[in-house]
N, C-alpha and C positions, 0 to 999 in steps of 0.2 A: 282180595288178594287170594291167589290160587294156592292150593295145598302144596304144590311143589316149591313155590316161592317161600312159604313158611318154613318148610323143612330145610331149605338151603340157608335161610337166615339163622335158624336155630343151630344148624351145623357149624356155621361160621362163628357164632357166639360161643358155642362149646369149645371150638378149637382155640379161640382167643383166650377164654378163661383157662383152659388147660395149659396153654403156653405161659400165661402169667403165673400160674401156680408153680410150674416147673422152674421158672426164673426165680421166684421168691424162695423156693426151697433151696435152690442152688446157692443163692446169695447168703442165705442163713447158714448153710453148711460151710461156705467159704469163710465167713467171718468167725464162726465157731472154731474152725481149724486154726485161723490166724491167731486168735487169743489164747490158744492152748499151750503154746510154748514160746520161749524167747526167740528161738531160731525162726519159727514160723512168723511171729510178729515182726521181727526185724526184716524179713524178706517182704512181708506184706506192706510195710512202710517204705521199703526201698532203700534200706541201709546198705552202704558200700563198705563201711568200716565201723566196727564196734570199738569205741574208745575206752569205756569203763563198764564193768559188769559186777554186780553183787547178786545175792539171792533175791532181792526185792526191787532193784532198779538197774537200768542200763542206759548208757548214752551212746549214740552212734551218729555218724556223719552220713548225710544223703549225698547223692550225686551233685546236687546244686551247691554243696558246701555247708548247708544248713545243719546244725547240730540239734538233735532232738533227744528228749529224755523219755524213757518208757518205764512204767512202774507196774509192779505185780500187786493186784488186789483180788482177794478171794480166789487165789489160784489161777487168775487169768491176767494176761498182759494188756496194758492200755497205754496210750500216749498220755503223758502227764498233762493234766488240765482237761482231759477228755474222759473222765472217769464216769462210770455208770451211776445213776441215781437209784438208791435203794431205800425202800420203805417196807418194814415188816418182813424182811428176808427176801423180798422180790425186787429184782434189779432190772433196769432197762436202760 
């Protein structure tokens, strides 16, 4: 294999890895922003009407008519039933 071909392959691999990294960071920031407040999480989930709200939970209606419940855990908002798994103060 020629030197030029090796450089081209490594350049393409580098570009693909860089693009994957940018997408991963972007997705991580988007999800972090969504969980940060009830307003952001409601928009992230597609709520068209909030039905009930307290300090720790809220229910809202989606465009499809489905009603979902969102809960606040460790200062972040989640879909009820889709809570993070935590061990020794580490959650994912």
